[in-house]
N, C-alpha and C positions, 0 to 999 in steps of 0.2 A: 386771805384765802387767795387762789391763784384761779388766772382764768379761767372760765370754762368755753370749748369750742366743740358745738355741735357740727360735723363734718359729715354732710350729705350724699350719698355719691350712688353713681350708677357705671358699673364694671364698662358699660359699652362707648364710655365717653372719651376721647381722645383728652381734651382739657382738663378732665378729673385724672387720667392716667397722670399728667403731669404734676397738677396740685398735692395727687398723693405723693408724687416722690420729692417735690418742693417744700410740705409745708414745715416739716422737722426742722431741716435746714433753715429755713427761714425765720424760726423761731427759736434758734438755737442761743441759750445764756438765758433763756426766760422761764417764767414759774406759769406753768399753762398745764388744763389738761384738757387731753382731746377724745372725745367720743365718738367713734364711728357709727355712721347711720344709712343702712343700707336702705334703697328706695327706688321706687322705678321711675326713671326718667321719662317713659313715655305717656306712662300715668299724667305726670305733671303738665307735658306740651298737650295732649289733650284737653286737660281741665283749664287750662291759662295762660299757655303758649302757643298755638297750633302754627303761629307764621313761620316757625321750625320746618314746617313740612313745605312751606311754601318756598323758602329757599333753597329746599333740595331739587326744585324742579328745573328743566334742562334749561329753561331760558337764564338761569343763573348758573350757569355750569363755570364760565370765567370769572365770577365771583368767587365760587366756592373754590376754585383752583389755587386763586390770589391766598385765600384765607387756608387751605393746607400746605400752601411755600412757608405761611408764618409758622403755621402748627410745627412744623419741620425745625425750623431755624431755634424756636422755641425747646423743641424737644434736644436739639444739641446744645442749647444750653445750660439745659439742666442734666447733660446726661444721661438720658436715659434713650432707648432704640424706640421708633415710631415709622414701623412697617404699616401705613396707614395711608389712604382707605387698603383694606384686605379682599379679598372675594368674601367674605364675609359679612361686611358692612353695607346698610346699615343692620349690626348686632341686634336679635331680638332677644332681649337680658335677661325675661323674667326668670328662665332656670338658673342664671347663673345668681341673680339676688336672693332666690330663695336659700340656695346655699350659704349665703353671706349672713341673711335674717337666720337662719339656723345654729351660726356661732356667734351672732351678736351680744350675748351674754358674756361670751368671752373674748374679751378685745382686744388682749394679745394675740388668740389664736383668729379673730376675724380679718387684725392686722397682716397677720402671715399668710393668710387665704387669699387677701386681696391681692397683695405683693404679686403672688404666684400667677394669679386670674391675669393681672393686667399685663405681667408676662406672657403670658400663653398669648393673649390676644397681639398687643401691639409690639411685640418683639418675633414670637413663633408664627403669627397669624393663624389659630388655631380656631375653631369653632365652639366658641361658648355656649350657642344656641342648643349645642349636642349633650345631652346628657353623660354619656361615654366620655366625651373629652372631659365632662367638672369632675368625673369620679377620677379620673387618670390624674387629673390635674391635682387634686386634693389629696390624693395618696400620695405622689410625688411631692407634695408639702409637707408629707410626716403626717396625714391624717387618715382614717379610715374611710376612703371614699365613698365604699358601697352604704355604709351606715349611714353617714352624711348624709349622699342622696335620701335614704329612705325618710332621712329625717325632714330634708328640706321638703318632700311632696307630703306631707301631713298638714291636715286643715289649719290647724294652731300655726305654724309657719307661711301658710300663706295668707291668712288673716294678719298677720305683725307685718308682711311687708305693704300688705293695702294699707294699713293702719299707719305705717311711719310715710307713706307718698300721701294720703292725707293730711298726716300731721304738718310734713312740708309745706303743702299747699295752703294749710290756714297760717302758716308762718310769714309767706311771703313769697316761697320758693319759685322760681321759673326754669330752673334747669339744674345741671350736675355741670362741676358741684357749687353745691350753696352750705355758705359757713353762718353759724350763728356764733356770735361772740357774745361771753355776760360775766359779769362782774358780780362780786357781793352782794350790792344793790338789788341785783335781778333785773336791770335793762339790758335790753337785747338789740346787738348790732349785724346785721345782715350782710355776707359779703359774697358776689359771685365770683367763679372762675380761677383760674392759675394766675391773671396778672395782678389780680388785687391781693397776693398775699403779704405784700408791703404794708399795706393797709391794716392788715390782720393781726399784723406784727406790732404797726403803730398803736393800734387799741387794744391790743393784750398790755404793752409798756404802760398804755394810760390808766387799766384798770390795776395796775401791780398797787 
């Protein structure tokens, strides 16, 4: 049995943009199954990690600037664009994550939409909080954007996003991306962020 990776993500997170781009190359040659799990990172912050909001205060501007500098170096290393922070930061991602939840049962489709949405936000600096922009991004990625928007606005999809977020919190998540790696015996190992992908690879190898 291959290792299973539950990849909890929010499109608003620059570190998630990096991990999304890097995870498949990081696991090249290994036997694994990745399950993309959309959730709302703001809900996680509110529940278990409110210190994130403290870090964004003006008195921490110098620390943030240094962090953004490292972020852009990581992006250069990964070969992805990082036009961040843009005028739309911090992004209210609830609409975008509902689009993702509407696609969650079709994992290849979700991965394709997430790739397009990450490009739209971090490369093109488009506002993913605008439903019209989301429709356009989905349409450009080959979906029926209007139909997807209609599905994303339904109560079952809203409930699914809430349930995914609550599940992530219950399993120990405190930010995005959070990855849970499990093997045949059912044991679970949690990892956080882009820089822990080498540890994810090591665990996948160990579980083979």
